[in-house]
ZADRENGU-453544 format. One record per residue: residue number from 1; x, y, z of N, C-alpha, C in turn. Coordinates in steps of 0.05 Angstrom, whole numbers, plus 5000, padded with zeros to 4 digits. Layout:
<recs>
<nr NUM n_x X n_y Y n_z Z ca_x X ca_y Y ca_z Z c_x X c_y Y c_z Z>;
...
</recs>
This chain:
<recs>
<nr 1 n_x 5017 n_y 4976 n_z 5000 ca_x 5000 ca_y 5000 ca_z 5000 c_x 5017 c_y 5025 c_z 5000>;
<nr 2 n_x 5034 n_y 5028 n_z 4981 ca_x 5052 ca_y 5052 ca_z 4981 c_x 5042 c_y 5072 c_z 4961>;
<nr 3 n_x 5061 n_y 5088 n_z 4951 ca_x 5054 ca_y 5107 ca_z 4930 c_x 5043 c_y 5133 c_z 4941>;
<nr 4 n_x 5059 n_y 5148 n_z 4956 ca_x 5049 ca_y 5174 ca_z 4966 c_x 5061 c_y 5196 c_z 4948>;
<nr 5 n_x 5061 n_y 5192 n_z 4922 ca_x 5074 ca_y 5211 ca_z 4905 c_x 5055 c_y 5233 c_z 4895>;
<nr 6 n_x 5030 n_y 5232 n_z 4903 ca_x 5011 ca_y 5252 ca_z 4893 c_x 5013 c_y 5278 c_z 4909>;
<nr 7 n_x 5022 n_y 5298 n_z 4896 ca_x 5024 ca_y 5325 ca_z 4909 c_x 5042 c_y 5325 c_z 4933>;
<nr 8 n_x 5046 n_y 5348 n_z 4945 ca_x 5062 ca_y 5350 ca_z 4969 c_x 5045 c_y 5353 c_z 4993>;
<nr 9 n_x 5022 n_y 5342 n_z 4993 ca_x 5003 ca_y 5346 ca_z 5015 c_x 5012 c_y 5333 c_z 5041>;
<nr 10 n_x 5029 n_y 5313 n_z 5040 ca_x 5039 ca_y 5301 ca_z 5064 c_x 5020 c_y 5281 c_z 5076>;
<nr 11 n_x 5018 n_y 5280 n_z 5103 ca_x 5004 ca_y 5259 ca_z 5117 c_x 4975 c_y 5257 c_z 5111>;
<nr 12 n_x 4962 n_y 5280 n_z 5108 ca_x 4932 ca_y 5278 ca_z 5106 c_x 4924 c_y 5264 c_z 5081>;
<nr 13 n_x 4935 n_y 5271 n_z 5058 ca_x 4928 ca_y 5258 ca_z 5033 c_x 4935 c_y 5229 c_z 5034>;
<nr 14 n_x 4958 n_y 5223 n_z 5047 ca_x 4966 ca_y 5195 ca_z 5049 c_x 4947 c_y 5179 c_z 5065>;
<nr 15 n_x 4939 n_y 5190 n_z 5088 ca_x 4920 ca_y 5175 ca_z 5105 c_x 4893 c_y 5171 c_z 5092>;
<nr 16 n_x 4884 n_y 5192 n_z 5078 ca_x 4858 ca_y 5190 ca_z 5064 c_x 4860 c_y 5169 c_z 5043>;
<nr 17 n_x 4882 n_y 5169 n_z 5028 ca_x 4885 ca_y 5150 ca_z 5006 c_x 4887 c_y 5122 c_z 5016>;
<nr 18 n_x 4901 n_y 5118 n_z 5039 ca_x 4903 ca_y 5091 ca_z 5051 c_x 4876 c_y 5082 c_z 5061>;
<nr 19 n_x 4860 n_y 5100 n_z 5073 ca_x 4834 ca_y 5093 ca_z 5083 c_x 4816 c_y 5085 c_z 5060>;
<nr 20 n_x 4817 n_y 5100 n_z 5038 ca_x 4800 ca_y 5093 ca_z 5015 c_x 4808 c_y 5066 c_z 5003>;
<nr 21 n_x 4834 n_y 5061 n_z 5002 ca_x 4843 ca_y 5035 ca_z 4991 c_x 4834 c_y 5012 c_z 5009>;
<nr 22 n_x 4836 n_y 5016 n_z 5035 ca_x 4827 ca_y 4995 ca_z 5053 c_x 4797 c_y 4990 c_z 5051>;
<nr 23 n_x 4782 n_y 5012 n_z 5048 ca_x 4753 ca_y 5009 ca_z 5046 c_x 4746 c_y 4994 c_z 5020>;
<nr 24 n_x 4759 n_y 5002 n_z 4998 ca_x 4754 ca_y 4988 ca_z 4972 c_x 4761 c_y 4959 c_z 4974>;
<nr 25 n_x 4783 n_y 4953 n_z 4987 ca_x 4792 ca_y 4925 ca_z 4990 c_x 4771 c_y 4909 c_z 5006>;
<nr 26 n_x 4761 n_y 4921 n_z 5028 ca_x 4741 ca_y 4908 ca_z 5044 c_x 4715 c_y 4902 c_z 5028>;
<nr 27 n_x 4707 n_y 4922 n_z 5013 ca_x 4682 ca_y 4919 ca_z 4997 c_x 4687 c_y 4897 c_z 4976>;
<nr 28 n_x 4710 n_y 4897 n_z 4963 ca_x 4715 ca_y 4877 ca_z 4943 c_x 4715 c_y 4849 c_z 4955>;
<nr 29 n_x 4727 n_y 4846 n_z 4979 ca_x 4727 ca_y 4820 ca_z 4992 c_x 4698 c_y 4811 c_z 4998>;
<nr 30 n_x 4682 n_y 4829 n_z 5008 ca_x 4654 ca_y 4822 ca_z 5014 c_x 4640 c_y 4813 c_z 4989>;
<nr 31 n_x 4644 n_y 4828 n_z 4967 ca_x 4630 ca_y 4821 ca_z 4942 c_x 4639 c_y 4793 c_z 4932>;
<nr 32 n_x 4665 n_y 4788 n_z 4935 ca_x 4676 ca_y 4762 ca_z 4925 c_x 4665 c_y 4740 c_z 4942>;
<nr 33 n_x 4662 n_y 4744 n_z 4968 ca_x 4652 ca_y 4723 ca_z 4986 c_x 4623 c_y 4718 c_z 4980>;
<nr 34 n_x 4608 n_y 4738 n_z 4974 ca_x 4579 ca_y 4734 ca_z 4968 c_x 4574 c_y 4721 c_z 4941>;
<nr 35 n_x 4592 n_y 4726 n_z 4923 ca_x 4588 ca_y 4716 ca_z 4895 c_x 4588 c_y 4686 c_z 4894>;
</recs>
């Protein structure tokens, strides 16, 4: 889960991006399990 190269926003953008990635991963896992 790397890649903090977007802009120089620092920690906030990184944390938001990591949270979004984790949420997407969780949703994907749920969808796969239900399928």
